[in-house]
Steps between C-alpha positions, in 0.01 A plus 500: 500500500558798710235774527716744311558263210135407495403869488754574225373200295143623532593851410684383189252238392205739530700797357451712802137388550378546139409131498230562754302729267180348375367409254763347266821535705706377204374783289580750779854350521542546125378855519737575788789375280433767234617806697777302656627402153471861378708623795760229452525583129538869572768435756705242309339416172450138387809369694339601835162359398676176403676476835183589690316218319765249596498626861119486513503143369771383738384675815137427402580129487647515849204704633246262336673197648500662848134595482374160371721282716284247691185630318255309285466806272805512276388826328306731735337788314669758712841399358549746209876533475475249222271739306750784553789285363287383208377850419856632517606233251203590271624858502845404376353525149433868567802586717772339293425671167433837680835480680690375188367787282489775757123530496279639772330189635188696578449564130469123451180486698321260256774244583433548874127429448573202277752361751252528785203351310701221341667409827163485680351294212781245512510494884129440524448252212824314568570364148751214450814547709335765719243236617774240535700723734183583700423134550841431655348582838806642654651854557706478181188421302334812657784716359552312176148525365508874522852522354391284203186714461729803502713346224192431289378862561837643402497299177143619439607867556795464266273345233243773536780764474632331189156489351428868586835652414652253254205384302245782533766771536315687779 
């Protein structure tokens, strides 16, 4: 791999160096995703966040593959693009309804907190399919476990919103 491609892969995989923050680089990556998602939503609503999630997953898979090639460590802690993609996906449950109903996404702050906490919970505990993806031991598994955790978190956010607004009427 050329020096330029190696540098680009490292920049993408570590999300501009966020992955080098300690402790808990995955949490820092998830936190970094929050303002990025807010900006994306402000600029283009849910469709732009959707596209950015797909791009983060695809480019993140390439960058993860490039950084782990010929390495014994298939999931170095400094790789956090997977957390960004997963956190973006978790926030779909906030962005999509805000965009569909013309709501200010900032007013949905409880959903942001729930998306962050649920995503971290599922990413750390790795229940069911999240753990399966993590055990793949390849770059796709690095990305997939966070994307599945993001799906679980989005479902959790939607369920909490239904409980809060639909059942409790808050």
